[in-house]
N, C-alpha and C positions, 0 to 999 in steps of 0.2 A: 401186440395188443394185450396178450395175457401177461407178459412180463411187466407191462406198464400197470396193469391192474394189480398184480402181486405187489409191486413196489408201493402202490398207494395204500395197501392194507397193512404195511409194516408200521407198527406203532413208533411214533417219534419219541425220542428221549426228552423228557421234560427238563428244561434248563433250570439250573439251581438259582434260587432267588438269594441275592446278597443282602446282608443287613446294611441299612443306611442310617448312620447316627443322627442325621438331620430329622428322621421321623420321630425321634424322642423329644416330646414337647412337655415342658414342665406344667403349664397351665392345664388342669384337667378338662376345662371347658373346650379346649382346642385339640385334645388328643383323639387320635383315630381309635375306634373300638378294637379291642385286642383280637377279636375273632376275624377282623379284616386283614390281619397280617398273615403271610404265608406260614403254614404250619411248621415249615423247616426252620424259621427264624423266630417263632413265637416265644420259645423259652429264652432266647437271647434278649428279646424285647422286654420280657418280664424281669430278667436279671438287671437290665439297664435301669428300669424304673425302680427296682428295689435298691439299687445303689444310690439313686437320686433321693429316694424317700418321698413321703407325701408332701404335696405343695401346701405349705403353711406359712404364708407371708406375715410374719410377726411384725408388729408396728405399723401395719397398713391402716390407712384411714378408710375404714369400711363405709361405703355410702349409705346414707339413711333414705328410706323410701316409705311412703304412706302405706300402712297395712292396718286396715280397720280404722280406728280413731287416732292411732299414734304413729309417729315416725319410728321405724325400727331398722336395725342393721345387724349384720353378722357380728358375733362377739368373739374376740380373740381368746377368751378364757375357755371356750369350747374345745380348743386344740388340746388343752391339758386334760380335759375329761375324756375326750374321745381321740385316741392316738391314730385312728384310721381316717380321721376327717381331713378332707382336702377342700381348699377354697379356690375358686376360679375368679381372678381379678377381672378377666374379660367378660364373664357372664354374671358376676355377682351371685354365685350359686355354690352350694356345697355338694361334694361328691365323696364316694367311699373308695379308698385306696385298695383295699383287699378285694372288694367286689368287682372293681375294674379289671384287676389282674386275673382273678380266679372265680369269676361269677358262676353261680350254679343255675342250671336251666329249669329246675323243678320248683314247685311251691309258688308262693306269692311273688308278685312282681315288684314289691316295694324296694328290695335291695338290688334289683336288676336295672330298671329303667330310671327311676327317680334319682338314683345315686351313681349311675354310670353313664347315662346318655343325656337326659334332659337337664339334670341338676335340680337340687332342692333349694328353694329360696323363700319359703314362708316362715320368716323368722319368728313370728308370733307363736307358732307351735313347734319351734325347733327342738327344744329339749325333749318334748314328748315324742316327736317323730324319730329323733336320733336314738332314743332308748328303744322304741319299737323296732327300729331297723336292726339293732343288735340282736334283739329277740332272745329266744331260749338256746339251749345247748346245741340243738340240731338245726338252728335257723340257717338260711342261706348265707348270711353274713359270717356266722361262726364257722360254717363249713369252708367258706372262702378263706377265712383266717387260717384254719388248720392246713388247707392246701398250700397256703403261702409259707407257713412254718416248715412244712415237710419239704417244700421246694428249697428253702434256704438251708435246711439241716442236711447238707450233703454227706455229713459224716455217717449217716445211717444207710447210705447206699451200699449195694452189694459189692461194688468195686472197691469202696473204701474198707469195708469189713475184711475183704480178701487181702488188701495191701497192709492193713494195720497189724496183721500178724507178724510182719517183718519190721521191727522197730528200727533196724539198721537202714532200711530204705527211707524211712521218714527222716532220720537224722541226715542222711546223705542228701535228700531232696532239700531240706532246710539249708544245708550248707551251700548247695548250688544256687538257690534263689537268693540267699543272703550275699553270696559272692557277686552275683549279677547286680544286685543293688549297690554294693560298694564300688563296683566298676563304674556304674552310672554316676555316683557321687564324686568319684575321682576325676572323671572326665569333665564333669560340670565345673569343678573348682580349679583343676590344675591344667588339664590339657585342652580345654575348650570343647564346646558342644559339637563343632563340625566333625571332628574325628570320631566322636561317639556315634553320631548319626550314621556315618559310613560303616562303622564297625557293626552296628546293630542290623543294618540292611544286609550286610554280608553274612552274618552268622544266624541269628534267630530273630527275624523281623517281627513275628507275631508276639513272642514273649517280650521282646524289647519294647514294643509299642504298649503292651499292657502294663509293663512295669513303669514306663514313663507316665502313663495315664494315672496309675495309682498314686505316683508321686505328686502329679499335678492336682488330682482331686483332693488329696489330703492337705496340700499346701493351700489350695483355695478355701477349703473348709476352715483352716486356721485364720485366714484373712476375714472370712465372713464372721467368724466368732469374735475376732478382734473389733470389727465394726459394731457388732451387737445391735443395740437399739439406738445408736447414735445417729444424728443427722449427718448427711454426707452430700458431696457434690460429685459430679463426674466430669472427667476431661476426655474429650474425644478427638481422635485424629484418624484420617482415612488416607490410604495410599494403596497403590497396586503393588503386588509382589512380582517375583520373577516370572510367574506364569500368567501375568497380566490379570490377576483376580483383584477385585476391590476388597480391601480388608479394612475393618474398623477396629482400632485399638481403644480399649476402655480402661481408664484409670479412675480409681475411687479416691477421693480426698476427704479425710475426716480427722477429728481430734480424738486421740486415744485416752485411756483412763488416767494417764500421767499428764495430760494437757498438751501433748506434743502433736503438731500437725503431721499427719501421715499420708503418704500417697502410695497406693498399692496397685500393681498391675492385676487386673481382673481377668481379662480375656481379649483375644483377637477374634473378631467375628467376620466371616465372609458375607458380604452384602451384594445383592444383584446390581445395585447402583447407589449413588449417594444422594438420592432424593430424600426429602423429609419423611415420606411414608415408609421407605425402606429402612432408614435409620431407626425410626420409631418402632417398627415391627421387630427389628433385631434387638433393640433395648428391652422391649416388653418381654421377649423370650428369655433374654439374659437375666432380667430381674426375677422372673418366675422360676428359672432354673436354680438360682442360688438363694431363693427365699428372701430377696431384698424387696422392701416395700417402696413403691414409687412415691408414697406419701412422705417418706423420710428424706426425699431428694430436695435439696435447697439451692441448686444451681447447676448450670452446665457451662463448660468452657470448651471452645472448639479451636483446634489447632490445625488449620489447613483444610477443613471440610468446606464444601461449596457454600458460597454466600447465600444462595437460595435456600439450601438445606438449613443453614443456621437460623435464618429469619423464620422459616416455617416451623422449625422445632421449638423456637421460643414461644410461638403461638400455641403449639400443641401441648407444651408443658406450662401450665398457668400457675406460677408460684408467686408468693408474696414478694420475694426479693428479685429485683431486676438482675439480668445477667450482665457481668462485666467482661466484655470481649477484650482480648489483648493482642490479637494479631493485626495491629494497626498498619504496619508496613505492607503486609499482603493485602489488606483492605484497600489501601491507597491504589495499589497496582490494579487490583480487581475492578474497583469502581472506575478508575480512569480508563481502563480498557473498553468501557462502554462507549467511548468516543473512537470512531474509526481510525483517526490519525494516530491516536495513542496505541491502539491495538496493533496497527501496522508497524509502528516504531519498535515495540517490544518483539515482534516477530523478527525484524531485521537484527535487533541486538542479539537474540538467541542464535541466529545464523552466523553472525560475526564471531561470537564466542566459540561456536562449534568449528568453524573453518580455521580460525587462528590456533585453537587448541586441539586440532585433530591429530597431531603427532607430537612426539617429544622434540623432534627437530624444529618444528615451528615454534613451540614454546620456548626452546632454547634461543632461537633467533630473536624472538620478541624480548626475552630477558636481556640479551646482549645489546640490542638496539636501545632499550630503555636505559640500560647502564651507561651506554655511550652518551645519551642525551643528558643524563644527570651530571656526568663528569664534565661535559661541555658547559653546562650552565654554572657549575661550581667554579670553573676556570674563569668564566666571564663575570662572576660575582652576582649573577641573577638569583641564585639561591645560596644558602649557607648550610654547612654541615653541623651536625650535633647528634647527641645520644638519641637513638631511636628514630632518626630522620632518614628518609630515602632508603628504606629497607627493600630488599629484593622481593618482588611480588609478581603476580600474574593475573590474567583475567579470571574472574570468578563466574562459575556457571549459575545463573539464577534458578532457584528452586521454587516450585509452586507451593510447597508445604514447609519452607524453612524461612524463618524470619530474618530480615536484614540482607538476604542474598541479592535482591534486586538493587537495593541501595549501594551495596558494595560493588556490584557489577558496573553500575553506571559511574561511580566515582573512579574506578580503575580505568574504565574506557575513556573517561575525560582526561585523566592524568597521563595515560599512555597513548593518546590520540595519534600522534605522529608515528609512533612505533607500530601501532596496529595497522595504520595505512601502508607502511612499508612492507610489513609481512604479507598483507593482501596483494600488494604489487608483485612480491616475489612469487606468490601462488599463481597470479594471473600470467606472469611471464615465463615461469619455469615449471609450473605444475605438470604432472604426468597425466592427470585425468582431465579430459576436456570439459566435463560437466563442472568440476570444481573451478576451473579457470573462468568459465562463464559466470558462475556464481560470485567469485571474487571480484570480477570486473563490475558486476552489478552492485555489489556492496560498497565498493569504492565510490561509485557514482552516488549511491544513497547517502553515505557518510558525509560527502562533500556538498550536500544540499542544505539550504537554509532551514527547511522544515525539520530535518533530522536534528540539527544542532539546537534549534529552538526548543524542541520537545525534550532533548537531553537535558538542557539547562532547567527547564520547567520541572521535570520529574526529580532531578537532584534537589531542587529547591523545596518541593512539597514533601518529598521523602525525608529530607533533612529536618524539616519542621516537626515531623511526627516520629522521628527515629528515637529521640530520648524518651518520649511517652511510651513507645512500644517496648523499649528495653526496661523501663521502670515497671510496667505491668507484667513483664515476663518473669520477674524475679519471684522465686518461691515464697520468700518472706517479704513481699513488696511493701514499701512504705506507703500506706494509704494517703497520708497527709501530702507527701511529695507528689503522688500520682494525681491527687485532686488538684493541686496547684498547676501541674503540667497540663491537665485537661483544659483548664480555663485559659492558660497561656497559649496553647496551640490554637484554640478557637479564635482568640483575639489576634494572633499573628496571621492566621489565615485570612481573617477579615481585613486586616491592614494591608496585606499583600494585594488583595482584590481592589481595594479602594485607592491605595497610594503607591503600589509597587510596580505598576506597568512600565512607567518611563525608565526607571533605573534598571529593571530587568531587561528591557529591550536593548538598552545601551550595552549591557554586559554581553548579550548574545551577538550584537553587531561587532563589538571589539574582538570577540573570539573569532568570528568569521573573517575579519580583516587580517588578524594574525595568521590564520590558516589559509588565506587566499581563497576564501569562499565568497561568491557573489551574494550581495544583499539585495533583495528585490525592493523596488519602489512601493511603499505602502499604499500609494494612491492608485497604482495600476490594478487592473481587474483580472480575475481568474475564474474558471468555471467552478460551480459548486461541487464539492466532492461527492462522488456517487452519481453525478448526472452527466449525460453526454454533452459535448460542445454544441451539438445541433439544437439542443433544447434552449440555448440562449440564456440560461440562468447564470448570471455573473455576480460576483461579489469582489470587493477590494481585498488586497492582501491584508490591509489593516483589520478589516472585519473578520477575515479568516483566522488570523493569528490571535487577535485580541478577543473577539466574541466567541468564535467556534472552538477555540482551544484553551486559551489562557483563562477566560472567565468561566467557561463551561467546566473545566477540570476543578477549579476552586469551588464552584457552586455545588458540584456533585459531592466533593469531599466534605464540604461544610454540612450538607444535608445528611450525609452518612455519619459524620461525627455527632450531629444532633440526635440522630436516631439511636446510635449506640450509647451515647452519654446523654440521655434525655434528662428532663427535669427530675424525674423520679430516680434515675440512676445516680445523678449528681447529688441529689439529696441524700441518698443512701450512703454514698461515700463520705459526705460531710458529717453525717451522723456517726459513722464508724470512726472517723478521725478523732472524735471526742473521747474514744477509749484509749488513745495513745498515752502510754505511761511515762514518756520522757519528760524531763524538766519538772518532776514532781506533779505529773498529771495536769500540766498547765492548760491543756486543751479541753479539759473536762467541762461539759455543758449539760446540766441536768435536763433542760427542756429538750435538747436534741436527742439525748439518749432515750427519753420517754417516747419521742417521736419514732426512734429506731424500733422500739418494741411494737409500735402501731403499724409500721411497715411490715413487720413479720407477724401479721395478725393471727395466723394459724398456730403460732407457737406461744402466744400469750393470751390467756383468758381475761375477761373483764376484771376478775378479782386479782389476777396477776398484775395488771396495770396499776391497780391501787396499791398493792404491796410494793411494787417496783419503785414507785415514787419515793417512798420512805427508805427503802433498802439502798437506793443510790446515794442518798444523803449520808447514811451511816457508813457505806462502803468507802466513799471518797475521803471521809474524815479518818477512817481506820488506816487505809493504805498510805495516806500522806504522812502520817505520824509513825508509820512502821518502817524502820530502816531496811528491812529485808526486801522491800519493793523499790528502794532507791536506785538500784542498778538495772532495773528493767528497761530495755531499750526498744522493745517492740511488743506486739500483741502475743507472739509466741512465748517469749520469756515471761510475760505477765501470766499467761495461762498456766505455765509450768509452776511458777511460784505459788499461784493460788491453790493448785492441787497439793503442792508440797507442804503448805501450811494449813490445809483443810479449809481455806477460804471459799472454795467452790461449794462447800456444804453450808458455810455461814451465809454466803451471798449467792444462792443458786440461780436467781433470776439474772443477776449481773453476769455470772459466769455463762449463762445461756446466751446472752448477747455477745460475749467474747467468742464463744464457740461458733456461733453463726457467722460472725465476721471472719473468723479464721478459715472457714471452709468456702469462702467466696472463690469461685473457680478462676484460676489463672493459668496461662499457658506456661509450662515449665519443661525442663529437659526430660522429665519422666516419659512423656509421650514420644519424644525423639529417640530415647533409648529403646523403646519398644520396637520401632521400625529398624533401628540398627541391629537389634537381635534377630529380627525377621530376615534381614539381608544376610546375616551370618548363617542362619539355619537353611533358608530356602534359596539356593543359588541356581545358576543356570544348569548345573549338572544334577541338581536335586529339585527340579521344578515341578515334580509330580507328587510332592508330599501332600497328603490329604489335609483338609481343614482342621479336623479334630487332632491329628497328630502334631501339626504345626502349633496349634494352640497349647497343647500339653507341654511341648518342649519349651515354648516361650515362657510359660508359667514357671517351670522348673529353673530356667536359665535366668530370668529377670529377678525372680524372688528366691534366688538360690540360698541366701542367708537364712531366710525363714524356713525354707525346705530342709536345710541341713539340721535344724533344731528338732524336727519331727522324729519321734521314736521309730526305729526301723520296723518294729513289730506291728505298729499301726499300719504302715505302708504295705507290709507283706500280707497282712490280713485283708486289706482292701484288694490287693492283687489276687489273693486266693478266691475272693467272692465274685470275681468277674467271670469265672468259668467253673464248670463242674469237673474239677481236675481229679485225676486218678488217685493222687495222694493229697490229702488235706492236712494242713498244719494246725495243730491245736494252739490256742493262745499260750504264749510262753508265761510260765508262772514266775512271780517275783521272788 
């Protein structure tokens, strides 16, 4: 009894609170009060916010609201006058950076609550209140500023004064840190990031992480400076990593000062799910963290994000330019899967690919059988040889976030039909695993059904119609004129297939079934409605099932989706942009259409701009047509570069603005694909516990390594130094 009592009175050791980087939120209106952080990590939180700096979204379209008799808003010029000033996009309110981090508890409350918790938003009296908040020498604000300066000035600490007596220690420390930096640079460029990650984990993980973070932060800072106040679009892709976390890669697309279209990797963000609300929350936080204004955003491109998320985000971000979606091939599959029979078909296709490609032995058998089939047909004269024909191939695995893979998978399944069936027969007869033998038997039965063959032909048909359009829109420097023509063509061909293509299509399917000894049902016979029990008595004819429930239903769904993605407004936008095409001496130039383009981008052209643009376009087209320097321009990118090269962007600023807006239209490119390739290199099965922040930092360094290599080492080392209160501090190196 007494021992129990004594044990209960023993004080329990308080567990240490770990710092969580996700607690650092750029928007001051969403930040947790500094006093709510555990005292053990409070200084680290302050250091993180000091590294980030005050939230000052330059270029943001500050909302106007009624205050008194006038409409008023926050003024960007206030950032220049008050360096401590922060602005919350979420709350449309102003805050004090110094008072948030080091607020004083005595005196008046003006600098404590209004500028740290509730936010200040009375713009009519802003200058007066801001000045009053700063106050005199001993005001709360100035005391907080001095605390902040003392906190940053670690060179005045006792530990540093002690160590600074030994100059040799400082030199040796600089040499060690510099060497670590060059090791990082060496592995990024020569040996690859994988070995570097393993080495840092083995030796000095904390130092390694901080050094990578310093490199990433300075690289990102250069990217943000490169964007400046330009308009930009974002390209998004989502995929899960090796630890099955949903990650969202963010690429920014903009036109630089030389007129070149630039795409930069900005970050990879962990998201709880891929719903529109989650993606929007992640983007809001990202924009606030890097000081990017959402009002400068002029488009969004999605590369594999969920269809629901895409459509909802388009509604959440209401901008003048309609979005140009480019993942048409995946859209076809995604929309068609809304029909049960189509969804069922793709499930079986995935199983077939997985079973046939489960081992090297099976893949080799498939290749050999296909080779034998080709040789046999060549000997019979059924096919002919030639350069590039009948190359060795294999089944492709369809990817949910990779364009063209579904089309490729179905084409190869079609061409290797007999060989695939023979491999499945081998698995069924000779397989060692009973479960795989059962699955292979079921897949053979499914492949030799009329419905499977019917849907295979239908999906090859519709994917083939949209494949060229998908490829055209995926090019980084896509030809808008060509894309515009393809959009119209695809819509017309889809409608023609619906109205006139059924008879020819059905005969193609029947011919294939006869050749492969697959029974063809009588179209007048009845079957149960899919999803209903036979006891219910709901019957339809085979003709109705295949023609109405599959053939017509698929085409109608895709036509509706095409009309939604390329609506009248979107189509008009592309037609207008096509008028900027410089080829053939600007033969497509249309004055009225380009004036209309400026009206579509209403936020970027004022009423006076519209009047000026009308005359500027006339002068512009006359000037560039007679100027031989522009005769070799073959697309909008080369036109923009030439205009900057010869200062025409200053002579015709409104025309150049139209070209710039056209160039940043979001398209799906390989940039987002490279981001996830890098993630797969960094975060493998053996290193699947890498934290989100470290993963992001390494990806920035790896993907943007050319830009990273140009940053002066002293800048990176100084950033590294500022992350911790280190025993030895490096002074900035003198020139």
